[in-house]
N, C-alpha and C positions, 0 to 999 in steps of 0.2 A: 572202788575208787581207784582213780589214776594216779600216780606219783610222778612226779617230775624228777628226773635224773640229772644231777649235777656232778661234774668231774672237777676235782680239785687240781691246782697247777703241779702238785707233787704227784698226783695219779697220772697226769697228761706227761710229765717228764719220765715217769716209771715205763709207760706205755712206749714212748719214743725209744728209750733205752732198749727195751726188750725187743722191738721191731728191728732196730738196726742191728742188734746182735744175730736175730733170726736171719736176717737179710745177707749177713756175712757168712753164717754157718750153714743155713738152709734156705738157699734163695727162693725156691719154689713153694716153700711153706709161709714165708712171712706175711703176704698178703693174705692167704686163707686164714692164718692165725688172728690178724687184725680184723678181717670182717666178721669173723665168728665172736670176737670179743665184744665188737660193737652189738651183735645180736643178744649177747649175753647181758650186757648192759641194758638193754632196751627190755629183756625179760623183767628187769626190776621194777618197771613202770606198773606191772600188774599186781604182784604179791612178794615184795621185798622182804617181809616178816616169816617167810617160808624158810629162810636161811639160818643156818645155826649161828649162835652167838660165837664171836671170836674168842680165843683164848685170852686175848688182851683185854677183853671187855671187864673183866673183874678188877683190873688195874687202873681203870679210867673213870672219870666222873660221868661218862656217858656210855651208852650201850652201843657197842660196836659188833657188827654182824660180818660173816663172810660167805662169799660164794666161790667155790672152786671151779675154775675154768682151766682144763688141761693142766698144767704143773704150776699153777698161779692162783694166789688167792686174792679175791677183790674184796678189799675190806671197806666196809661203809657204814653210815648211820642213818636212821630214818628219824626225822624231825617233822612232824604234821604230815603233809603230804610231799616232802622233799626227800629224796634218796641222795645223799652226799657221798660220793666215792672218794675215800681219802687216799687209797694207795693200792696198787697193783704189785704183788711181791711173789717171788717163786716160793713154792711151798717149803724149800729147804732153808730159807733165810731166818733169821732170829725174829722172835716176835717183835711187834711195835713197841716203841716207847713213846712217851709224850712228845718228845722231840721230833719223832718221825710223821707226827701228824701236823 
């Protein structure tokens, strides 16, 4: 089954913030980080359920999964044939709350 990947506005804002920070701190790495992130998102089209449950999943009324990309967690949910990416967060950040989604 092929899944459709959708990215929430919050995740887009996360990606922009990370990219801008990388561009300032490591200019030669920012584009590479972004391009590989897109490839990582696309990998979710094939088998999103291979990813582990996010720690927050137990605190929500829906199942949350996570995929680690470098030092970031891609937090997403799967409903039917749609993968909804909710947030992209540094692994050192606190766990998500309902307000974060």
